[in-house]
C-alpha positions in Angstrom: 27.9 4.7 33.6 28.0 7.6 36.1 30.9 7.9 38.4 30.2 7.5 42.2 31.4 10.2 44.6 34.3 9.1 46.7 32.1 8.5 49.8 30.1 6.0 47.8 33.2 4.3 46.5 34.6 4.0 50.0 31.3 2.4 51.1 31.3 0.0 48.1 34.8 -1.1 49.1 33.4 -2.5 52.4 33.0 -6.1 51.5 32.0 -9.3 53.3 35.5 -10.6 53.2 38.4 -9.2 55.2 40.8 -10.2 52.4 39.0 -7.9 50.0 38.7 -5.1 52.5 42.4 -5.0 53.0 42.9 -4.7 49.2 40.2 -2.3 48.3 40.2 0.2 51.2 43.9 1.2 51.0 43.7 1.3 47.2 40.8 3.8 47.3 42.5 6.0 49.8 45.9 6.0 48.0 45.2 5.6 44.3 41.5 5.9 43.2 41.5 9.7 42.8 44.6 9.5 40.6 42.9 7.1 38.2 41.7 8.3 34.8 38.0 8.5 34.2 38.1 5.2 32.4 40.1 3.7 35.3 37.5 4.9 37.8 34.7 3.4 35.7 36.6 0.1 35.5 37.2 0.1 39.3 33.5 0.7 39.9 32.6 -2.2 37.6 35.0 -4.3 39.6 33.2 -3.3 42.8 29.9 -4.5 41.3 31.2 -8.1 41.0 30.4 -10.7 43.6 32.8 -11.3 46.5 33.5 -15.0 45.7 34.4 -14.0 42.2 36.6 -11.2 43.4 38.3 -13.4 45.9 39.1 -16.0 43.3 40.6 -13.4 41.0 42.6 -11.6 43.6 44.0 -14.8 45.2 44.9 -16.2 41.7 42.6 -19.2 41.9 40.8 -18.0 38.7 41.5 -15.6 35.9 39.1 -12.8 35.3 37.5 -13.2 31.8 37.1 -9.4 31.2 40.5 -7.9 30.2 39.7 -4.5 31.6 38.7 -5.9 35.0 41.7 -8.3 34.9 44.0 -5.3 34.4 42.3 -3.5 37.4 42.8 -6.6 39.5 46.5 -6.5 38.7 46.6 -2.8 39.4 45.0 -3.2 42.9 47.2 -6.2 43.6 50.3 -4.2 42.6 49.5 -1.5 45.1 49.2 -4.1 47.8 52.7 -5.4 47.0 54.3 -2.0 47.0 
């Protein structure tokens, strides 16, 4: 999987749900560039998921079945609490 440039990542963070926008956009601005290559790939995989799925994971209604994505969800949520 090829990494996206930062402008494409920012664009991919613009979602159809405000709740996701307020999680993703600050995370990209503050933390994305500091992630490892593996972390960036995982974040991009997370952005490829559907909004209802993401909403359920981030709001704690469902658990993400993919351990790498679940860890990234926790990372993004952790930034929001800081």
